[in-house]
N, C-alpha and C positions, 0 to 999 in steps of 0.2 A: 717312331715315337710310340711308346707303349701307353696303352690306356688301362688304367686300374679301375676295376669295378668294385665299388664299395656297397655292400648290402647292409642296410639298416634294419635291425630287428626291432619291432615294436612289441613291448610287453602288454599283455592284455589288461585293460582297465577293469576296476572293480575287484570283487572277491568271488571265490568259487563256492559252490553249493556245500562242499565239505566244510569249508571255513565257517559258513553260516551255521551249519549244524553244530559245530563245536562251540561257537560263540553262544548259540541258543542254549546248549546244554549247560555251559558254565553259568549263564544268567539264571537259568531255571534252578540250578543247584543253589545258587546264592539266595534266590527267593524262598526256596524251601527251608534253608537254614534260618532265614529271618522269620518265617511263619512259625517254625518250631520254637524259636526263642521267645515269641510273644507270650505264651502262657507261663514260661519260666520267669520272664521279666515281671509279668503281673503278679506271680506268687512272691517274688522278691520284694516288690513294692508293698504287697499286703503284709508280709512279715516285717518289713521295715516300719510301716505305720503302726503295727501292733506293738513292736518293740519300743517305739517312741512313746506311745500312749502308756505302755506298762511302766517305763521309766518315770514318766511324769506322775502317774498315779502313785508309784512307790515312794517317790520323794515327798509328794503331798501328804501321803498317809503318815510318814514319819513325823512331819510337822503337825499334822492334825492330832496325832497321838499326844503331843504336848499341849496343843492349844485347847483341846477338850478335856484336859485333866485326867487322861487315862493312866498317867503315872501314879496317881493316887489310888492305892489299893482299896480305900473306902468306897471308890466308885465301882469296884468289881463286885459282881453279884451273881447269884443263881437265877434261874428262870423266874422264880417268884419274887425276886428282889431282896432276898435274905443275903446277909453279908458273907463275903469270902474271908475277910480279915477281921477278926474279932478279939476281944479280951475274954478269954475263957475263964480266967480268974483274975482278981486285981493284980496288975503288974505283970501278968503273963499273957503273951500274945499267942493267938492260934491261927493257923492257916488251913483252909478247907482242903481236904484230901479226897473226898468222895462220899457217896451215900452207902450206908449199910443198914438194911432193913428199914429203909425210909428215913433214916436219921443221918444228919450231916456229921461227918467226922472231921476232927481238927488235930493238927500236930504243931508243936512249937517251932519246928524248922520251916523256913520259907520254902514254898513249893513252886514248881513250874506249872504254867497255865496256858491254855489255848483260849485267847479272847476271840470268840466267834459268835457274836450276837445273832447273825443271820441264821445260823444253824440252831442255836439254843432256842430262839423264839419259835422255831418250827418243830423241834423234836425233844426239847428239854435238855437236861444236863447229861447228855451222852458223853462218855469219856472219849478222849482223842488219843490214838485212833480207835474207832469202834470195832475194828477187825477182831474176830474171835480168837485168833492165834497170836495176838499182840501180848507180849510179856510185860511191857512197861507202858503204862498209859498215864496221861495227865488229865486233870479235870478240864472240861470245856465250860467256860463261863461266859456271862454276858456283862452288861453295864447297867447302871442305874443313875437316875438323876435325883438331886436333892430338892424336895419341895421347899419353897421359901417360907411357908407357914409351918411351924412345928406342931407336934401333937399337943393334946390338952395337958399332958404331964411334962411338957417342955422338951421331949426327945425329938430329934429330927425325923422327918418322914421321907422315905425314899420311894421312888416309882421306877419299876423296871422298864427297860426299853420294849416297845412293841415291835411287831414284825415290820410294820411300815417304817418306823423310825430307824430300825436296824438297816433296812435296805437303803434308806436315804443316806445314812452315814458311811456305809461300807461298800457302796457301789459307785462306779464312775458315772458321771452324767455328761460326758463330752461326746457321746454317740447319739445325737438327736435323731428322732424319727421325723422324716420329712415327707410331705405329700407333694407328689409331682403331678402337675396338670397334664391333660392329654396334649395340649399345645406346648411342645418343648421349647418354644421361644419365650415362654413365660417362666418366671422364677418360681422355685419351689417354696413351700410354706411349712413352718413347723406344725407338728401335730400337738394340739393342746389337750387331747383326750376328751372324754365325755364324763361328767360335764366339763366345760372348758375352764380349767383352773391353772395349769402350768404346762410348760413344754415337756413332752414325753421323750424318754430316751430308752435305748435298748438295754442298757445295763450289762453289756457283755463282760466288762472287766469288774472285778470285785476283789476284796482283800480281807484277810484275817491277820491276827498277830499271835505269836508265841513269845512268852516271857519266861526265861530260865535263870534262876539264881546262879551267880558265879561263885559265891562263898556261902555255904550253908552249914559249916561244921562248928559254928559258935557254940560254946559250952552252955551258955544260958542266954535268954533273951534280954537280960538287963544290959549287956554289952552289945550294942548294935552298931559297931563301927564298920563292919564290912558286909553284913548280910542283907543290905539294901541295894547291892549292885546286881543288876540283871542284864542279860543279853536279850535285846528286843529284835525280833525277826518279823518283818512285814512280808506276808506271803500273798502274792498277786495271782489271781486266777483269771482264766479266759473261759467264759461259758461254763461256770462251775455247776456241777451236778450236786444238789443238796439232798438227794435221796439217801436213805439209810438201808442199803442193800448188803446183805451178808451171804454171799454164795460161794466164797472161796473154797469151802469144803464139799461142795456139791458137784455133780456131773453136769456142768453147764458151760456151753461154748460161749455164753455171753458174760463170763466171769470178768472180762476186761472192762465191762461197764460198771463194776463195783467201784465207787469213787475212792475208797480208802482200803488198800490191801497191804498186808504186812508179811514179810518174808525174812528168812535167815540170811546171813551175809558172811562171806569168807574174805577177809582183808588180805590180799596177796602182797601188798607192799607195806604192811604194818600200820596202815592208816595214815601214812605221811602224805599230807595235802589231799587226803581222800584216796587217790591212786586207783589201781586196778582192783576190782572186787568181783566176786562171783555171788550172784543172788540165787537163793534156793527156796523152793516152795514144794511141800509134799503134794503128791497126786493121789486122789482117791482111787481105791482099787477098782471101782466100777467104771472109771473113765475109759472109753474106747479109743478115742483119738488123743493120745497123750501129747503128741507134738503140737496139736492145735491148742490144747489146754495150757501147755507151757508158754506158747506165744501170747495167749490171752492174759494169764495170771501175772506174767512178768512183762507186760506191755510197757515199753519205754521208748523214748526217742531222744535224739540229740537236743540239748538245751532245755530238756525238762528237768525236774528237781525231785529229789528224794530226801526224806528225813531219817537220819540215823538216831537211834535211841539205845540207851544202855544204862546199866547200874553198876556201881562199885561200892563195896562195903569196906570201911577202913576204921579200925578202932571203935567198933560198935556204932559207927555212924554210916548212914546210907546216903550216897549221892547219886542222883540220876542225871544223865546227860541227854540232851536233845539238840540236834543241830542239823541245818539244811546244807545240801550239797548239790551242785549242778552236774548234770550228766554231759560228759564230753563225747563219749563214744559208746555205741551199743552193738554188741555182736548178736547173731541169730540165737534164738532160744533152742535148748536141747533137752534131752531126758537122760539122766544118769542115775542108776540105782533107784529107780522108782520115784525120782524127784525131778521137778522142773528146774532147770539151771539156765542162767544167762550171765555172760561176762560183760561187765560195764566198767567204764572209766569215769571216776568222779573227781570233781575239783572243789576244794574248800579248805577249811582249817584242819590241822592235824587231829586225828581221832586217837584218844588215849587208851581206849578199852580193848581187851582181846575179843576174838571172834565169839566165844561162848557168851559174852556179856553184851552182845550187840545184835540189834535187828534193824531192818530197813522198812520204811513205810513209803509206799507209792501212792501219791495223790493225783487223781486225774485233773488235768486242767491247769496245773501250776506252771506259770511262764516266767516268774521272777521272784527273787527273795532279796530283801534289803535288811542288812544287819546294823545295829548300833548298840553300844553299851550305854546304859542309862542308870540313874539312881532314882529310887522311888521318892515321891514328894512328901511322904509322911515322915521322912527321916530329918534329923536335926542338921543344920548347916555347920554345926560345930562337932 
């Protein structure tokens, strides 16, 4: 009788040290990925909140433009409260075009304006943009309110906006300043300022408006069928710099801090929906680091905005164009033939003018633009 010996092999229980090391390495890598994503996620949340606030402010500004009667050109004014829209002679209307030797100039054709009371109350009626190399500028104006009591001769009395009133109307108030107690278990309290009057806010977001006539080639001002149609653009800023710095022509590495900069533009796609363009800005001969200057003077980022401006003469009539475009893509800045250049992709309406008749204005802090076609309130319904 044969005996069969069966040997039973027992597998070791548990895991080996090498397996532990591999598992620990995988877990550590996962934790590092999570830690690296935390600041990115925080930045996405911040951008999302800012975009949501920008959209809310832009929509509210469009409505407030109507509610506060800003469609009425009689409410538009210079810093001192004088009218933008006047009867130069009986039956002939005049639109403010700028100051020459301290005197206001008027033309019969409707003009484009930048309604920017926060800037005007601080610096006066400085044209927009104030960049020295801008070929086409538009008057920068404020608003005024009508006094319920007329003057002794029966004429209406208007009061220009003050700086405080302009800030109240053209700044967002949804970012309240909160005081946090040392004991974090207690609730925060609003800051009412000194003396205690109202809740304080940071005012990070603000807005201005540009109004551009759509049809200005009317032969005379008696026939006013089409020249009261305007394109309203609500321009929303984040932490806007209201200083008037003009250093674009100087040797200055801080040229990027100039809030309004104007440059030439080459429309590579003929202006169809904006498209690919090349921005160009001359470089001063004394600039030592031309690459740095190019990066600063043409500083842009994705989802920022630029305004294209231009002029077209047709049958002895001049028409000026001003329109905003969103930046979709930005390439690194370079230097070609002594000029700073940067390739940018824009998104917006078709641009009708050739390169020689077009410039681009870079405004620091613009995060959104809302457009709407409007008709001025002074026109007849018939």
